[in-house]
DRENDO-1510 file (C-alpha; in Angstrom, 1 decimal, always signed):
<recs>
REC; n; res; u; v; w
REC; 1; UNK; +0.0; +0.0; +0.0 .
REC; 2; UNK; +1.4; +3.2; -1.1 .
REC; 3; UNK; +1.8; +5.9; +1.7 .
REC; 4; UNK; +0.3; +9.4; +0.9 .
REC; 5; UNK; +2.9; +12.0; -0.1 .
REC; 6; UNK; +3.4; +14.6; +2.3 .
REC; 7; UNK; +2.0; +17.9; +1.2 .
REC; 8; UNK; +4.3; +21.0; +1.5 .
REC; 9; UNK; +2.9; +24.4; +1.9 .
REC; 10; UNK; +2.9; +26.6; -1.2 .
REC; 11; UNK; +3.3; +30.5; -1.2 .
REC; 12; UNK; -0.5; +30.8; -2.0 .
REC; 13; UNK; -1.6; +29.1; +1.2 .
REC; 14; UNK; +0.9; +31.1; +3.1 .
REC; 15; UNK; -0.6; +34.3; +1.7 .
REC; 16; UNK; -4.1; +33.1; +2.6 .
REC; 17; UNK; -2.8; +32.7; +6.0 .
REC; 18; UNK; -1.5; +36.2; +6.2 .
REC; 19; UNK; -4.8; +37.5; +5.0 .
REC; 20; UNK; -6.9; +35.8; +7.7 .
REC; 21; UNK; -4.8; +36.5; +10.5 .
REC; 22; UNK; -6.1; +40.1; +10.8 .
REC; 23; UNK; -9.6; +38.5; +10.5 .
REC; 24; UNK; -8.9; +36.4; +13.6 .
REC; 25; UNK; -7.6; +39.3; +15.5 .
REC; 26; UNK; -10.7; +41.1; +14.7 .
REC; 27; UNK; -12.8; +38.4; +15.7 .
REC; 28; UNK; -11.2; +38.0; +18.8 .
REC; 29; UNK; -11.3; +41.6; +19.5 .
REC; 30; UNK; -15.1; +41.6; +19.0 .
REC; 31; UNK; -15.8; +38.5; +21.2 .
REC; 32; UNK; -16.1; +40.4; +24.4 .
REC; 33; UNK; -18.0; +43.5; +25.0 .
REC; 34; UNK; -18.8; +45.1; +28.6 .
REC; 35; UNK; -22.3; +44.3; +29.8 .
REC; 36; UNK; -24.3; +47.1; +31.5 .
REC; 37; UNK; -25.9; +46.7; +34.9 .
REC; 38; UNK; -23.7; +44.1; +36.4 .
REC; 39; UNK; -21.2; +46.5; +38.2 .
REC; 40; UNK; -20.6; +45.7; +41.9 .
REC; 41; UNK; -18.2; +48.6; +42.3 .
REC; 42; UNK; -18.5; +51.0; +45.1 .
REC; 43; UNK; -20.9; +53.8; +44.6 .
REC; 44; UNK; -18.6; +56.4; +46.4 .
REC; 45; UNK; -17.3; +58.6; +43.5 .
REC; 46; UNK; -14.2; +59.9; +45.5 .
REC; 47; UNK; -12.5; +56.6; +44.8 .
REC; 48; UNK; -12.7; +56.4; +41.3 .
REC; 49; UNK; -9.0; +56.8; +40.5 .
REC; 50; UNK; -8.5; +53.3; +42.3 .
REC; 51; UNK; -11.0; +51.6; +40.2 .
REC; 52; UNK; -10.9; +50.4; +36.6 .
REC; 53; UNK; -12.3; +52.6; +34.2 .
REC; 54; UNK; -16.1; +51.7; +33.5 .
REC; 55; UNK; -17.7; +53.3; +30.5 .
REC; 56; UNK; -21.4; +52.3; +29.8 .
REC; 57; UNK; -24.0; +55.0; +29.5 .
REC; 58; UNK; -22.1; +58.6; +28.7 .
REC; 59; UNK; -22.9; +62.1; +28.3 .
REC; 60; UNK; -20.2; +64.0; +26.5 .
REC; 61; UNK; -19.5; +67.8; +27.2 .
REC; 62; UNK; -17.0; +70.2; +25.4 .
REC; 63; UNK; -15.8; +73.7; +25.7 .
REC; 64; UNK; -15.6; +75.7; +22.3 .
REC; 65; UNK; -12.8; +78.2; +22.9 .
REC; 66; UNK; -11.7; +78.7; +19.4 .
REC; 67; UNK; -12.1; +77.8; +15.7 .
REC; 68; UNK; -15.3; +77.5; +13.9 .
REC; 69; UNK; -18.7; +75.9; +15.2 .
REC; 70; UNK; -18.1; +73.1; +12.7 .
REC; 71; UNK; -14.6; +72.3; +14.1 .
REC; 72; UNK; -16.3; +72.2; +17.7 .
REC; 73; UNK; -18.8; +69.8; +16.6 .
REC; 74; UNK; -16.3; +67.8; +14.7 .
REC; 75; UNK; -14.2; +67.4; +18.0 .
REC; 76; UNK; -17.3; +66.2; +19.9 .
REC; 77; UNK; -18.3; +63.8; +17.1 .
REC; 78; UNK; -14.5; +62.5; +17.4 .
REC; 79; UNK; -15.0; +62.2; +21.0 .
REC; 80; UNK; -18.2; +60.1; +20.5 .
REC; 81; UNK; -16.3; +57.7; +18.3 .
REC; 82; UNK; -13.6; +57.5; +20.9 .
REC; 83; UNK; -16.4; +56.7; +23.6 .
REC; 84; UNK; -18.0; +54.0; +21.3 .
REC; 85; UNK; -14.4; +52.4; +20.5 .
REC; 86; UNK; -13.9; +52.2; +24.2 .
REC; 87; UNK; -17.2; +50.1; +24.5 .
REC; 88; UNK; -19.8; +52.7; +25.7 .
REC; 89; UNK; -23.1; +54.1; +24.6 .
REC; 90; UNK; -23.4; +57.8; +23.9 .
REC; 91; UNK; -26.6; +59.3; +25.1 .
REC; 92; UNK; -26.2; +63.1; +24.6 .
REC; 93; UNK; -23.6; +65.8; +23.9 .
REC; 94; UNK; -23.2; +69.4; +25.0 .
REC; 95; UNK; -21.0; +72.3; +24.0 .
REC; 96; UNK; -20.3; +75.5; +25.9 .
REC; 97; UNK; -18.9; +78.6; +24.2 .
REC; 98; UNK; -16.2; +80.1; +26.5 .
REC; 99; UNK; -13.1; +82.0; +25.9 .
REC; 100; UNK; -11.2; +79.6; +28.1 .
REC; 101; UNK; -12.3; +76.6; +30.3 .
REC; 102; UNK; -13.4; +77.5; +33.7 .
REC; 103; UNK; -10.4; +76.6; +36.1 .
REC; 104; UNK; -12.8; +75.2; +38.8 .
REC; 105; UNK; -15.2; +73.0; +37.0 .
REC; 106; UNK; -14.3; +73.2; +33.3 .
REC; 107; UNK; -17.6; +74.4; +32.1 .
REC; 108; UNK; -18.6; +77.0; +34.7 .
REC; 109; UNK; -21.1; +76.7; +37.6 .
REC; 110; UNK; -24.2; +77.5; +36.0 .
REC; 111; UNK; -23.7; +75.0; +33.2 .
REC; 112; UNK; -22.9; +72.3; +35.7 .
REC; 113; UNK; -26.4; +72.5; +36.9 .
REC; 114; UNK; -27.7; +72.0; +33.3 .
REC; 115; UNK; -25.3; +69.1; +32.9 .
REC; 116; UNK; -26.6; +67.4; +36.1 .
REC; 117; UNK; -30.1; +67.6; +34.7 .
REC; 118; UNK; -29.0; +66.1; +31.3 .
REC; 119; UNK; -27.2; +63.3; +33.1 .
REC; 120; UNK; -30.2; +62.5; +35.3 .
REC; 121; UNK; -32.6; +62.7; +32.4 .
REC; 122; UNK; -30.5; +60.5; +30.2 .
REC; 123; UNK; -29.8; +58.0; +32.9 .
REC; 124; UNK; -26.1; +58.1; +32.4 .
REC; 125; UNK; -23.7; +57.1; +34.7 .
REC; 126; UNK; -20.4; +58.6; +33.2 .
REC; 127; UNK; -19.5; +62.2; +31.9 .
REC; 128; UNK; -16.7; +62.4; +29.3 .
REC; 129; UNK; -15.0; +66.0; +28.9 .
REC; 130; UNK; -13.4; +66.9; +25.5 .
REC; 131; UNK; -10.3; +68.0; +27.2 .
REC; 132; UNK; -7.6; +67.4; +29.9 .
REC; 133; UNK; -9.1; +68.1; +33.2 .
REC; 134; UNK; -6.9; +69.1; +36.4 .
REC; 135; UNK; -7.2; +67.1; +39.3 .
REC; 136; UNK; -9.2; +69.9; +41.0 .
REC; 137; UNK; -11.7; +70.2; +38.1 .
REC; 138; UNK; -12.1; +66.5; +38.2 .
REC; 139; UNK; -12.8; +66.5; +41.8 .
REC; 140; UNK; -15.3; +69.5; +41.6 .
REC; 141; UNK; -17.3; +68.0; +38.7 .
REC; 142; UNK; -17.7; +64.5; +40.4 .
REC; 143; UNK; -18.8; +66.1; +43.6 .
REC; 144; UNK; -21.6; +68.1; +41.9 .
REC; 145; UNK; -22.6; +65.5; +39.4 .
REC; 146; UNK; -22.3; +62.4; +41.7 .
REC; 147; UNK; -21.4; +60.3; +38.7 .
REC; 148; UNK; -17.9; +58.9; +37.0 .
REC; 149; UNK; -16.2; +62.0; +35.2 .
REC; 150; UNK; -13.2; +61.3; +32.8 .
REC; 151; UNK; -11.5; +63.4; +30.5 .
REC; 152; UNK; -10.3; +63.0; +26.7 .
REC; 153; UNK; -6.9; +61.8; +27.9 .
REC; 154; UNK; -8.2; +59.0; +30.3 .
REC; 155; UNK; -10.5; +57.7; +27.3 .
REC; 156; UNK; -7.8; +57.4; +25.0 .
REC; 157; UNK; -5.3; +55.6; +27.6 .
REC; 158; UNK; -8.4; +53.3; +28.2 .
REC; 159; UNK; -8.4; +52.6; +24.3 .
REC; 160; UNK; -4.9; +52.0; +24.1 .
REC; 161; UNK; -4.8; +49.4; +27.2 .
REC; 162; UNK; -7.8; +47.5; +25.3 .
REC; 163; UNK; -5.8; +47.4; +22.0 .
REC; 164; UNK; -2.3; +46.8; +23.2 .
REC; 165; UNK; -1.1; +43.4; +22.2 .
REC; 166; UNK; +2.8; +43.2; +22.3 .
REC; 167; UNK; +5.1; +43.4; +25.3 .
REC; 168; UNK; +6.3; +46.8; +24.0 .
REC; 169; UNK; +3.1; +48.3; +23.6 .
REC; 170; UNK; +1.5; +47.1; +27.0 .
REC; 171; UNK; +4.6; +48.6; +28.8 .
REC; 172; UNK; +4.5; +51.9; +26.9 .
REC; 173; UNK; +0.5; +52.1; +27.7 .
REC; 174; UNK; +1.0; +51.3; +31.4 .
REC; 175; UNK; +3.7; +53.8; +31.6 .
REC; 176; UNK; +1.5; +56.4; +29.9 .
REC; 177; UNK; -1.5; +55.4; +32.4 .
REC; 178; UNK; +0.7; +55.9; +35.5 .
REC; 179; UNK; +2.1; +59.2; +34.3 .
REC; 180; UNK; -1.6; +60.4; +34.1 .
REC; 181; UNK; -2.7; +58.8; +37.3 .
REC; 182; UNK; +0.2; +59.8; +39.7 .
REC; 183; UNK; -1.0; +63.6; +40.0 .
REC; 184; UNK; -4.7; +62.7; +40.5 .
REC; 185; UNK; -4.3; +60.1; +43.4 .
REC; 186; UNK; -6.5; +60.9; +46.3 .
REC; 187; UNK; -6.8; +59.3; +49.7 .
REC; 188; UNK; -9.4; +56.9; +50.8 .
REC; 189; UNK; -10.1; +58.3; +54.2 .
REC; 190; UNK; -8.6; +58.0; +57.6 .
REC; 191; UNK; -9.3; +54.4; +58.0 .
REC; 192; UNK; -6.5; +53.7; +55.3 .
REC; 193; UNK; -4.0; +55.9; +57.2 .
REC; 194; UNK; -0.7; +54.4; +58.1 .
REC; 195; UNK; +0.7; +57.7; +59.8 .
REC; 196; UNK; +0.3; +56.2; +63.4 .
REC; 197; UNK; +2.5; +55.3; +66.0 .
REC; 198; UNK; +3.3; +55.2; +69.9 .
REC; 199; UNK; +0.7; +57.2; +71.9 .
REC; 200; UNK; -0.5; +58.8; +68.9 .
REC; 201; UNK; -1.9; +55.5; +67.9 .
REC; 202; UNK; -4.7; +56.0; +70.3 .
REC; 203; UNK; -3.8; +53.2; +72.5 .
REC; 204; UNK; -3.0; +50.5; +69.8 .
REC; 205; UNK; +0.2; +50.1; +71.0 .
REC; 206; UNK; +2.8; +47.4; +69.8 .
REC; 207; UNK; +1.8; +46.3; +66.3 .
REC; 208; UNK; -0.2; +49.4; +65.5 .
REC; 209; UNK; +2.7; +51.4; +64.3 .
REC; 210; UNK; +2.7; +52.2; +60.7 .
REC; 211; UNK; +5.7; +52.7; +58.1 .
REC; 212; UNK; +5.3; +56.5; +58.6 .
REC; 213; UNK; +3.5; +56.8; +55.4 .
REC; 214; UNK; -0.1; +57.5; +54.6 .
REC; 215; UNK; -1.7; +55.2; +52.1 .
REC; 216; UNK; -1.5; +57.9; +49.3 .
REC; 217; UNK; +2.1; +58.4; +50.0 .
REC; 218; UNK; +2.8; +54.8; +49.9 .
REC; 219; UNK; +0.9; +54.4; +46.4 .
REC; 220; UNK; +2.8; +57.2; +45.0 .
REC; 221; UNK; +6.1; +55.5; +46.0 .
REC; 222; UNK; +5.0; +52.3; +44.4 .
REC; 223; UNK; +3.8; +54.1; +41.2 .
REC; 224; UNK; +7.0; +56.2; +40.9 .
REC; 225; UNK; +9.0; +52.5; +41.3 .
REC; 226; UNK; +6.8; +50.8; +38.9 .
REC; 227; UNK; +7.5; +53.7; +36.2 .
REC; 228; UNK; +11.2; +53.4; +36.7 .
REC; 229; UNK; +11.0; +50.0; +36.1 .
REC; 230; UNK; +8.7; +50.4; +32.9 .
REC; 231; UNK; +11.3; +52.9; +31.7 .
REC; 232; UNK; +14.0; +50.5; +32.0 .
REC; 233; UNK; +12.3; +47.9; +30.1 .
REC; 234; UNK; +11.1; +50.2; +27.2 .
REC; 235; UNK; +14.8; +51.4; +27.0 .
REC; 236; UNK; +16.1; +47.9; +26.5 .
REC; 237; UNK; +13.4; +47.2; +23.8 .
REC; 238; UNK; +14.3; +50.3; +22.2 .
REC; 239; UNK; +17.9; +49.2; +21.9 .
REC; 240; UNK; +16.6; +46.2; +19.9 .
REC; 241; UNK; +14.8; +48.3; +17.5 .
REC; 242; UNK; +17.7; +50.5; +17.2 .
REC; 243; UNK; +19.9; +47.3; +16.5 .
REC; 244; UNK; +17.3; +46.2; +13.8 .
REC; 245; UNK; +17.2; +49.7; +12.1 .
REC; 246; UNK; +21.1; +49.7; +12.2 .
REC; 247; UNK; +21.2; +46.5; +10.4 .
REC; 248; UNK; +18.7; +47.8; +7.5 .
REC; 249; UNK; +21.0; +50.8; +7.3 .
REC; 250; UNK; +24.1; +48.9; +7.2 .
REC; 251; UNK; +22.5; +46.8; +4.1 .
REC; 252; UNK; +21.3; +50.1; +2.5 .
REC; 253; UNK; +17.7; +49.0; +2.9 .
REC; 254; UNK; +15.5; +52.2; +2.5 .
REC; 255; UNK; +12.7; +52.4; +5.1 .
REC; 256; UNK; +9.2; +53.9; +4.5 .
REC; 257; UNK; +6.9; +54.7; +7.5 .
REC; 258; UNK; +3.1; +55.0; +7.0 .
REC; 259; UNK; +1.7; +57.8; +9.3 .
REC; 260; UNK; -1.5; +59.4; +9.5 .
REC; 261; UNK; -4.7; +60.2; +11.5 .
REC; 262; UNK; -6.2; +57.3; +13.4 .
REC; 263; UNK; -8.6; +55.1; +11.1 .
REC; 264; UNK; -7.3; +57.0; +7.8 .
REC; 265; UNK; -6.6; +53.5; +6.5 .
REC; 266; UNK; -2.9; +53.1; +7.1 .
REC; 267; UNK; -3.1; +49.2; +7.8 .
REC; 268; UNK; -5.4; +48.7; +4.8 .
REC; 269; UNK; -2.8; +50.5; +2.6 .
REC; 270; UNK; -0.1; +48.2; +4.1 .
REC; 271; UNK; -2.1; +45.1; +3.1 .
REC; 272; UNK; -2.7; +46.6; -0.3 .
REC; 273; UNK; +1.0; +47.4; -0.8 .
REC; 274; UNK; +2.6; +44.1; +0.7 .
REC; 275; UNK; -0.1; +41.8; +1.5 .
REC; 276; UNK; +0.7; +41.7; +5.2 .
REC; 277; UNK; -2.9; +40.6; +6.3 .
REC; 278; UNK; -2.6; +42.7; +9.4 .
REC; 279; UNK; -5.8; +43.6; +11.5 .
REC; 280; UNK; -7.9; +46.0; +9.7 .
REC; 281; UNK; -10.9; +47.4; +11.8 .
REC; 282; UNK; -13.3; +50.7; +11.4 .
REC; 283; UNK; -12.3; +51.8; +14.6 .
REC; 284; UNK; -10.0; +54.6; +16.2 .
REC; 285; UNK; -6.5; +53.4; +17.4 .
REC; 286; UNK; -7.1; +49.7; +15.9 .
REC; 287; UNK; -3.4; +49.6; +15.5 .
REC; 288; UNK; -0.9; +50.4; +18.3 .
REC; 289; UNK; +1.8; +47.8; +17.4 .
REC; 290; UNK; +4.0; +48.7; +14.6 .
REC; 291; UNK; +4.3; +46.4; +11.6 .
REC; 292; UNK; +7.2; +46.3; +9.3 .
REC; 293; UNK; +7.1; +44.3; +6.1 .
REC; 294; UNK; +9.4; +44.3; +3.0 .
REC; 295; UNK; +8.4; +45.5; -0.2 .
REC; 296; UNK; +10.0; +46.0; -3.6 .
REC; 297; UNK; +9.8; +49.0; -6.1 .
REC; 298; UNK; +8.6; +48.5; -9.8 .
REC; 299; UNK; +12.2; +48.5; -10.7 .
REC; 300; UNK; +13.4; +45.8; -8.2 .
REC; 301; UNK; +14.7; +47.7; -5.2 .
REC; 302; UNK; +14.0; +46.4; -1.9 .
REC; 303; UNK; +12.5; +48.6; +1.2 .
REC; 304; UNK; +10.7; +48.2; +4.2 .
REC; 305; UNK; +7.3; +49.5; +5.0 .
REC; 306; UNK; +6.2; +50.1; +8.5 .
REC; 307; UNK; +2.6; +50.7; +9.8 .
REC; 308; UNK; +2.7; +53.0; +12.9 .
REC; 309; UNK; +0.3; +54.1; +15.5 .
REC; 310; UNK; -2.4; +56.6; +14.4 .
REC; 311; UNK; -2.5; +60.2; +15.6 .
REC; 312; UNK; -5.3; +62.3; +16.8 .
REC; 313; UNK; -6.1; +65.8; +17.9 .
REC; 314; UNK; -4.9; +66.7; +21.2 .
REC; 315; UNK; -2.9; +63.5; +21.5 .
REC; 316; UNK; -2.3; +63.1; +25.3 .
REC; 317; UNK; +1.4; +64.2; +26.0 .
REC; 318; UNK; +1.9; +61.1; +28.2 .
REC; 319; UNK; +1.2; +58.8; +25.3 .
REC; 320; UNK; +3.6; +60.9; +23.1 .
REC; 321; UNK; +6.4; +60.5; +25.5 .
REC; 322; UNK; +5.8; +56.9; +26.3 .
REC; 323; UNK; +5.4; +55.7; +22.5 .
REC; 324; UNK; +8.4; +58.0; +21.7 .
REC; 325; UNK; +10.6; +55.1; +21.0 .
REC; 326; UNK; +8.1; +53.6; +18.6 .
REC; 327; UNK; +7.3; +56.8; +17.1 .
REC; 328; UNK; +10.9; +57.5; +16.5 .
REC; 329; UNK; +10.6; +54.8; +13.6 .
REC; 330; UNK; +9.0; +57.7; +11.6 .
REC; 331; UNK; +11.9; +60.1; +12.4 .
REC; 332; UNK; +14.3; +57.6; +11.2 .
REC; 333; UNK; +12.6; +56.6; +7.9 .
REC; 334; UNK; +13.6; +57.8; +4.6 .
REC; 335; UNK; +10.2; +58.6; +3.4 .
REC; 336; UNK; +6.8; +59.3; +5.3 .
REC; 337; UNK; +3.6; +58.1; +3.5 .
REC; 338; UNK; +1.2; +60.5; +5.2 .
REC; 339; UNK; -2.4; +59.1; +4.8 .
REC; 340; UNK; -5.3; +61.3; +4.7 .
REC; 341; UNK; -9.0; +60.3; +5.1 .
REC; 342; UNK; -10.9; +61.8; +2.0 .
REC; 343; UNK; -14.1; +60.9; +3.7 .
REC; 344; UNK; -13.5; +63.1; +6.8 .
REC; 345; UNK; -15.1; +66.4; +7.0 .
REC; 346; UNK; -12.1; +68.3; +8.0 .
REC; 347; UNK; -8.9; +66.5; +6.3 .
REC; 348; UNK; -6.8; +69.6; +6.7 .
REC; 349; UNK; -7.3; +69.4; +10.4 .
REC; 350; UNK; -6.1; +65.9; +10.3 .
REC; 351; UNK; -3.1; +66.9; +8.3 .
REC; 352; UNK; -2.4; +69.7; +11.0 .
REC; 353; UNK; -2.6; +67.3; +13.8 .
REC; 354; UNK; -0.4; +64.8; +12.4 .
REC; 355; UNK; +2.3; +67.0; +11.2 .
REC; 356; UNK; +2.2; +68.8; +14.8 .
REC; 357; UNK; +3.1; +65.4; +16.5 .
REC; 358; UNK; +5.6; +64.5; +13.7 .
REC; 359; UNK; +7.4; +68.1; +14.5 .
REC; 360; UNK; +7.5; +67.1; +18.2 .
REC; 361; UNK; +9.3; +63.9; +17.6 .
REC; 362; UNK; +11.5; +65.4; +15.2 .
REC; 363; UNK; +12.6; +68.0; +17.6 .
REC; 364; UNK; +13.7; +65.4; +19.9 .
REC; 365; UNK; +16.1; +63.9; +17.3 .
REC; 366; UNK; +18.3; +66.1; +15.0 .
REC; 367; UNK; +15.3; +68.5; +14.1 .
REC; 368; UNK; +15.0; +67.2; +10.6 .
REC; 369; UNK; +12.1; +65.4; +9.1 .
REC; 370; UNK; +12.0; +62.8; +6.2 .
REC; 371; UNK; +10.4; +63.6; +2.9 .
REC; 372; UNK; +6.7; +63.5; +2.8 .
REC; 373; UNK; +4.2; +61.9; +0.4 .
REC; 374; UNK; +0.6; +62.8; +0.9 .
REC; 375; UNK; -1.8; +60.0; +0.1 .
REC; 376; UNK; -5.4; +60.7; +0.0 .
REC; 377; UNK; -7.2; +57.3; +0.9 .
REC; 378; UNK; -10.9; +56.2; +1.0 .
REC; 379; UNK; -11.6; +58.0; -2.3 .
REC; 380; UNK; -14.4; +55.4; -2.9 .
REC; 381; UNK; -16.1; +56.8; +0.2 .
REC; 382; UNK; -15.8; +60.5; -0.5 .
REC; 383; UNK; -18.1; +62.7; -3.0 .
REC; 384; UNK; -17.0; +64.1; -6.2 .
REC; 385; UNK; -17.2; +67.6; -4.7 .
REC; 386; UNK; -14.9; +66.7; -1.6 .
REC; 387; UNK; -12.5; +65.0; -4.1 .
REC; 388; UNK; -12.3; +68.1; -6.3 .
REC; 389; UNK; -11.7; +70.4; -3.4 .
REC; 390; UNK; -9.0; +67.9; -2.1 .
REC; 391; UNK; -7.1; +67.9; -5.4 .
REC; 392; UNK; -7.0; +71.4; -5.6 .
REC; 393; UNK; -5.8; +71.8; -1.9 .
REC; 394; UNK; -3.3; +69.1; -2.2 .
REC; 395; UNK; -2.0; +68.9; -5.8 .
REC; 396; UNK; +1.1; +66.8; -5.2 .
REC; 397; UNK; -0.8; +64.0; -3.4 .
REC; 398; UNK; -1.7; +60.7; -4.8 .
REC; 399; UNK; -5.3; +59.6; -4.6 .
REC; 400; UNK; -5.8; +56.0; -3.8 .
REC; 401; UNK; -8.6; +53.5; -2.3 .
REC; 402; UNK; -6.9; +50.9; -0.2 .
REC; 403; UNK; -9.9; +48.7; -0.3 .
REC; 404; UNK; -10.8; +48.9; -3.9 .
REC; 405; UNK; -7.2; +49.1; -5.3 .
REC; 406; UNK; -7.6; +52.2; -7.4 .
REC; 407; UNK; -4.4; +54.3; -7.3 .
REC; 408; UNK; -2.3; +51.6; -5.8 .
REC; 409; UNK; +0.1; +51.1; -8.8 .
REC; 410; UNK; +0.5; +54.9; -9.2 .
REC; 411; UNK; +1.4; +55.0; -5.3 .
REC; 412; UNK; +4.1; +52.3; -5.7 .
REC; 413; UNK; +5.5; +54.2; -8.8 .
REC; 414; UNK; +5.6; +57.5; -6.6 .
REC; 415; UNK; +7.5; +55.7; -3.7 .
REC; 416; UNK; +10.1; +54.4; -6.1 .
REC; 417; UNK; +10.7; +58.0; -7.3 .
REC; 418; UNK; +11.0; +59.3; -3.9 .
REC; 419; UNK; +13.1; +56.6; -2.3 .
REC; 420; UNK; +16.9; +57.6; -2.0 .
REC; 421; UNK; +19.0; +55.7; -4.6 .
REC; 422; UNK; +22.3; +54.1; -3.7 .
REC; 423; UNK; +25.2; +56.7; -3.9 .
REC; 424; UNK; +28.2; +54.6; -5.5 .
REC; 425; UNK; +27.8; +54.0; -9.3 .
REC; 426; UNK; +30.0; +51.1; -10.3 .
REC; 427; UNK; +30.7; +48.7; -13.1 .
REC; 428; UNK; +31.6; +45.1; -12.2 .
REC; 429; UNK; +32.7; +41.8; -13.6 .
REC; 430; UNK; +31.5; +39.2; -11.3 .
REC; 431; UNK; +32.8; +35.5; -11.6 .
REC; 432; UNK; +30.0; +32.8; -12.0 .
REC; 433; UNK; +31.1; +31.1; -9.0 .
REC; 434; UNK; +30.2; +34.5; -7.0 .
REC; 435; UNK; +26.4; +34.0; -7.7 .
REC; 436; UNK; +25.5; +34.9; -4.1 .
REC; 437; UNK; +27.1; +38.4; -4.5 .
REC; 438; UNK; +25.2; +38.9; -7.8 .
REC; 439; UNK; +21.9; +38.0; -5.8 .
REC; 440; UNK; +23.0; +40.5; -3.1 .
REC; 441; UNK; +23.5; +43.3; -5.5 .
REC; 442; UNK; +20.2; +42.4; -7.0 .
REC; 443; UNK; +18.6; +42.6; -3.5 .
REC; 444; UNK; +20.3; +45.7; -2.0 .
REC; 445; UNK; +21.4; +47.6; -5.0 .
REC; 446; UNK; +20.0; +49.0; -8.2 .
REC; 447; UNK; +21.0; +47.2; -11.4 .
REC; 448; UNK; +21.2; +49.5; -14.5 .
REC; 449; UNK; +22.4; +46.8; -17.0 .
REC; 450; UNK; +23.4; +43.2; -16.7 .
REC; 451; UNK; +25.1; +40.9; -19.5 .
REC; 452; UNK; +26.3; +37.4; -19.2 .
REC; 453; UNK; +30.1; +37.1; -20.8 .
REC; 454; UNK; +32.2; +34.1; -20.9 .
REC; 455; UNK; +34.3; +35.5; -18.1 .
REC; 456; UNK; +31.5; +36.0; -15.9 .
REC; 457; UNK; +28.4; +38.6; -15.3 .
REC; 458; UNK; +29.0; +42.0; -16.4 .
REC; 459; UNK; +26.9; +44.6; -14.4 .
REC; 460; UNK; +26.5; +48.2; -14.2 .
REC; 461; UNK; +25.1; +48.8; -10.8 .
REC; 462; UNK; +24.4; +51.5; -8.1 .
REC; 463; UNK; +25.0; +50.4; -4.5 .
REC; 464; UNK; +25.4; +51.7; -1.1 .
REC; 465; UNK; +28.8; +52.5; +0.7 .
REC; 466; UNK; +28.8; +49.2; +2.6 .
REC; 467; UNK; +28.1; +46.9; -0.4 .
REC; 468; UNK; +30.6; +49.1; -2.6 .
REC; 469; UNK; +33.4; +47.8; -0.3 .
REC; 470; UNK; +32.4; +44.3; -0.7 .
REC; 471; UNK; +32.2; +44.3; -4.7 .
REC; 472; UNK; +35.2; +46.6; -5.1 .
REC; 473; UNK; +37.6; +43.6; -6.0 .
REC; 474; UNK; +35.3; +43.1; -9.0 .
REC; 475; UNK; +35.2; +46.7; -10.2 .
REC; 476; UNK; +36.2; +47.1; -13.8 .
REC; 477; UNK; +39.1; +49.6; -14.4 .
REC; 478; UNK; +37.9; +52.8; -15.9 .
REC; 479; UNK; +34.4; +52.0; -14.9 .
REC; 480; UNK; +32.0; +54.6; -13.5 .
REC; 481; UNK; +32.8; +53.4; -9.8 .
REC; 482; UNK; +36.5; +54.4; -10.0 .
REC; 483; UNK; +35.5; +58.0; -9.3 .
REC; 484; UNK; +33.5; +57.2; -5.9 .
REC; 485; UNK; +30.1; +58.3; -5.2 .
REC; 486; UNK; +27.8; +60.1; -7.6 .
</recs>
């Protein structure tokens, strides 16, 4: 009886596996949802900083200090999408026009009463403010509203905590959360005080003396200790990424970073260009962990393409600081592919917000930024009038639909034009015994011409400095490479 032959996986099956990987992650992310009405948490809102964020039925409130009414509404609409991404149900939204937020209650004493009535009428258990609240504002609002109050920063941190998957991403999110939590700690009352001892212990005597710290001081010390440990871990992981980037630079492999506003379609674009099969979800901050894939230009050059975390208006500075080591992938890239959502009501505001974060990252490095290629995505979801306005506003941009595939070939050609070319122009005669060197030149360099002769492979190539030193023994006298870099 003949035994069945062992099947070997083919490239098509591996591609199918990559395509379904993102579907599995999306199914896993959607499998668990918060269930309202099952909470057994304490009702005393003074203890909220020690409890896990609970977002169920929420009312939004914003302060319109500058810009147009359309911009204020767009900001609150974005806050609603953030709240829904975190798993909550948005019931109502309020905007107050003020020159600046009230230093005590964010929206002013009179508006607090109106907000309390709106919360009671809607049956909400949480209020989300479209800004970062000070500890005093947070305390005042919770005392007056008698419900949980969080700000935009805490909401974004909660989303990041839900979506982080890698060890690096989880460490960076935890560091950002602790940085936000530290100045907002509050005591739980005298029952938890450890500041006792001797006669001051009220007759407790031996065994009743505490460590000389109150509970809140002890918590602060533990948080600072944990933050120091996280910073050391992130620094070690950063060194690994630096080594990987250094290896790519040593082999003269250009790098392209995909940046843009959250949910602009960066992961979809990575899939369209490389077939990476990463998670694609119509939600804010679906991607937190950078994904790097190899790609080839139309003329055969190899480069890396990295999908990065999305940006948002008023991105919390704790997140920018914690994710700086990850975001520096953009500062070290040779080209930035800046993705813009064509279907957004205010795409120019998205561009402004992204560039603001990029400048902040660049200032921490050498102050320079890589070349930028604007890519307007989701053209299939935008109207003709909107597309005409964007073509006039962004004449150098490439218009694509990552979902439908329109414009992807044009984008590949544009990336090939903007990528840096190898700087050493040289003519070689490589013996046939050195076939691996020919393959490396094809992989890392740019082959202008190639001819097979009886003596070996004659090649006119452009290569980087490191590879040029390797191929130098096979350079032809009088060839282009004898004069060094172009």
